[in-house]
C-alpha positions in Angstrom: -0.4 21.6 4.3 -1.8 19.5 1.4 0.6 17.9 -1.1 -0.6 16.4 -4.4 1.2 13.8 -6.4 0.2 12.9 -10.0 1.2 9.6 -11.4 0.3 8.6 -15.0 -0.7 4.9 -15.0 -0.7 1.8 -17.1 -2.7 -0.6 -14.9 -0.7 -0.7 -11.6 2.5 0.5 -13.1 3.9 4.0 -13.8 3.0 4.6 -17.4 6.1 4.2 -19.6 5.3 7.4 -21.5 3.8 10.6 -20.1 2.2 11.6 -23.4 0.5 8.2 -24.0 -1.2 7.8 -20.6 -5.0 7.7 -20.4 -5.3 7.0 -16.7 -3.9 9.2 -14.0 -3.6 8.7 -10.2 -3.7 11.7 -8.0 -2.6 11.2 -4.4 -3.7 13.9 -1.9 -1.5 13.9 1.1 -1.8 15.5 4.5 0.8 16.4 7.0 3.3 13.6 7.5 2.6 12.4 3.9 -0.4 10.4 4.9 -2.6 9.5 1.9 -5.9 11.2 2.6 -7.4 10.5 -0.8 -6.7 8.6 -4.0 -8.3 9.8 -7.2 -8.1 7.9 -10.5 -9.0 10.0 -13.5 -9.6 8.4 -16.9 -8.7 10.8 -19.8 -10.8 10.6 -23.0 -7.6 10.3 -25.0 -3.8 10.4 -24.5 -2.6 14.0 -24.6 0.4 15.5 -22.9 -1.3 19.0 -23.2 -4.4 17.7 -21.5 -2.4 16.0 -18.8 -0.4 19.2 -18.1 -3.7 21.1 -17.9 -5.1 18.6 -15.5 -2.0 18.8 -13.3 -2.3 22.6 -13.1 -6.0 22.5 -12.4 -5.4 20.0 -9.6 -2.6 22.1 -8.2 -0.1 19.2 -8.4 3.1 19.6 -6.5 4.9 16.4 -7.7 4.9 14.3 -10.8 6.1 10.7 -10.9 6.3 9.5 -14.5 8.0 7.5 -17.1 9.5 9.1 -20.2 8.5 12.7 -20.7 9.4 15.0 -23.6 11.8 17.9 -22.8 9.2 20.5 -23.8 6.7 19.3 -21.2 9.4 18.6 -18.6 10.6 22.2 -18.9 7.1 23.6 -18.8 6.1 21.7 -15.6 9.4 22.6 -14.0 8.7 26.3 -14.8 5.3 25.8 -13.1 7.3 24.7 -10.0 6.3 21.0 -10.1 8.9 18.6 -8.8 9.4 15.9 -11.4 10.7 12.3 -11.0 10.9 11.0 -14.6 12.0 7.8 -16.3 10.5 5.8 -13.4 9.6 2.2 -14.2 7.6 0.0 -11.8 4.6 -0.3 -9.6 3.1 3.1 -8.6 2.8 2.2 -5.0 6.5 1.3 -4.8 7.4 4.5 -6.5 5.3 6.4 -3.9 6.9 4.4 -1.1 10.4 5.4 -2.3 9.3 9.0 -2.7 7.9 9.0 0.8 11.2 7.7 2.2 13.0 10.4 0.2 15.0 7.8 -1.9 13.2 8.1 -5.3 15.5 9.3 -8.0 14.7 10.0 -11.7 15.6 6.9 -13.7 14.8 4.4 -10.9 13.8 0.9 -12.1 11.5 -0.4 -9.4 10.3 -3.6 -11.1 11.5 -6.9 -9.8 13.0 -9.0 -12.6 14.4 -12.5 -12.9 17.8 -13.3 -14.4 18.3 -17.1 -14.8 15.9 -17.8 -12.0 17.4 -15.3 -9.6 15.1 -12.4 -8.5 16.8 -9.0 -8.7 
């Protein structure tokens, strides 16, 4: 069974806002969640409608994203897409957490320093 994950990007990070992303990563996974293919798609402009259309055309199963408006969240849920929203951090770390079944909406995956201590 093939599983497809869509991650709107800002460089190597999960894009902070779903509706402002112009770059999208689609991970195509085989049995055992092995990445078979990574596709990066550059959109001509940021558009939540276009991004939703792309996800439906690609038959996305899972969305990992930053902030998403309620209207689009509900639409994608209605289309039976699993959504992990309000995710901040590197996309590969987000995927790693998803793969280990520990990713939760709202996860802050970026490392940060507080008074010289890495958190």
